[in-house]
C-alpha positions, 0 to 999 in steps of 0.5 A: 448670612453676611458674616461668620459671626452672624452664624451663632445667632442664627443657630441659637434662634433656630434651636430656640424656636424648635425647643419652644415648638415642642415645649408647648405640647410637653408642658400642657395643662395636664402635665403641669398639674401633675408636676405641681402636685408631685413637686408639692407632695415631694417637698412636704415629704422632704421637709418632714424628713429633714426635720427628723435629722441631726448633725450625725447625718452625713449630709456633706458627702450626700450633697457633694456627691449629688451636686458634683455629678450634676456639674460633672455632666457638662455637655457643650452645645455647639448647634452644629449640623451635618453639613458643617463638616464640609462647609465650616471646616475650612473656616475653623480659624474664624470659629473662635467666637462661635465656640466661646458663645457655645460655652457661654450658652451651655453654662447659662442653660445648665446653671439652673440645674445646679441652682435648683439642686443647691436650693433643695439642699440648703434645708438639709445643709442647715438642719445638719450642720447649723449653717445659715441660709445666707451661705447660699450666695457664696456656695452658689458662686463656688459651684458655678465657678466649678461648673465653668471649669467642667465645661472648659474641661469637656471642651478640651477633651473634645479634641480627643477622638478616643471614647476611652479618654472621655470616659477616664476624664469623666471619672476623674472630674467626677472624683475632683468635683465631689471631693472639692465640694465635700471639703466645702460642705464639710467641717474640715480644715481650709487647706484641704480645699485649697489642696484639691483646688490646686489639683483641679487647676493643674489638671486643667493646665496639663491638658491645655498644654497637651492639646495645644496642637490638636485640632477640633473633631468636627465629626465627633462634635456633630455626632454629639450634637445629633445624639443630644437633639435625638434624646430631646426628640424621643422625650418630646415624642412621648407627648407629640409626633416628632418628624425628625425622630426615627423609631427603633425596634428590638426583637426581644424573643423572650417576650414572644409568649406575650404575642399570640397568633392573632384571632381571625377576626377584626378585633384581633388585628389591631390588638396584635399590632398594638401589642407588638408595637408596645413590646418591641419599641424602646420609646413605649416599653422602655418608658414603662419599665423606667416609670415602674421602677422609679415608682416601685423604689419610692413606694418601697422605701415609703412608710406613709400609706397616702404617699404610696397610694399617691405615688401609684396613681401618679405614676399610673397616670404618667404611664398611661398619658405617655402611651396614648401616642401609641395609637398614632404610631401607625397612622402614616403608614398605608398598610394598616389602612388596608385592614377592613377595620373601622376606627372604633374597633382600632380604639377599642383594641388600644384601650384594652391593651392599655388597661392590661399594661396599667394593671400589670403596673398596678400589680407590681406596686401591690406586690411591692407592699406584699413583699414588705408584708404590708397587707393593708397598704397592698389592699388599699393600693390595689383597689385605688389603682384598679379603680383609677385604671378603669376611670382612666381608660374608660373616660380620659382616653376617649376624651383624648382620642376625640380631642386630638382627632386620632382615627 
């Protein structure tokens, strides 16, 4: 590297290569099919719901809250690494252009989120307020300007080491963002938007003055960057092996009743190992909990039978598909290879565990229908889910094991 300014281009290039390496596994053919199906189905349901609304629906505060929270969450992507705290700290005075590039890069990466949210909100906004779709351009300009303000504020607050300052700033920015966007989307006097805008500008000016003498907190910046990459690696690990990721296991004593003493035969060896791994691992058990809750909320709030059934099958597929890497969890460790158990028995133990996990999930979806006293929907959901689980475990999983040469 000939110059310190070349560092940014190098770091950005390395990050993009790392991103592309895992994205091709994440957005494989199966997941793309599910996403297209989910987006299409969700768009159809959303369109039908919007058509039933009138001007009495509080769309302004809803849109302002969703987009306001999105612009409030504005992390700065610095791409800093552990050695930088030693080698780049003495060069802090020459890093101004680097951090300006970091802010610009963060804005470009995150702008598409508010773009998609505003595009999704426009039908609701037009339906309930009588506005025109042509308003999209100036609304987007206002939201992107607000995004710039949030990124600058976030960068300024990173000069404070104390977490409490960051939490307070997050709350204040969230309130200001939602209030300002509400004044934009709602039919209120213009002076109210101007007043909130003055508060926003004053908030920025005040902290620029307060932090003028403060230096960069290199360890904080590096820790935040490591945490951001760790979250991405945890997500990518659901689809492929990630060497950078170190798994975390939790004791969870309350789940001990599900861990019976293994039977003294080959079939019980890996059944116990995989069950224990699933129950104690955040990446697998946490995944099951999250997907089950999300699907449960959708099923509980839906009135259409086919939407309930499709949601149940879609989330059972997503759960099962993302639990398949559990079979490879211990393949790089020497101890399981010492067990006198062949691959067929290992695979059979995993398939039985996966079937139990997915059946329990299907039972949760069925119970949600029963709570609503919808016996017909409960019966159809249970039958369709059970048939899907059997086909998934008996046909799809063996094909994936063979395709990826899982031993």
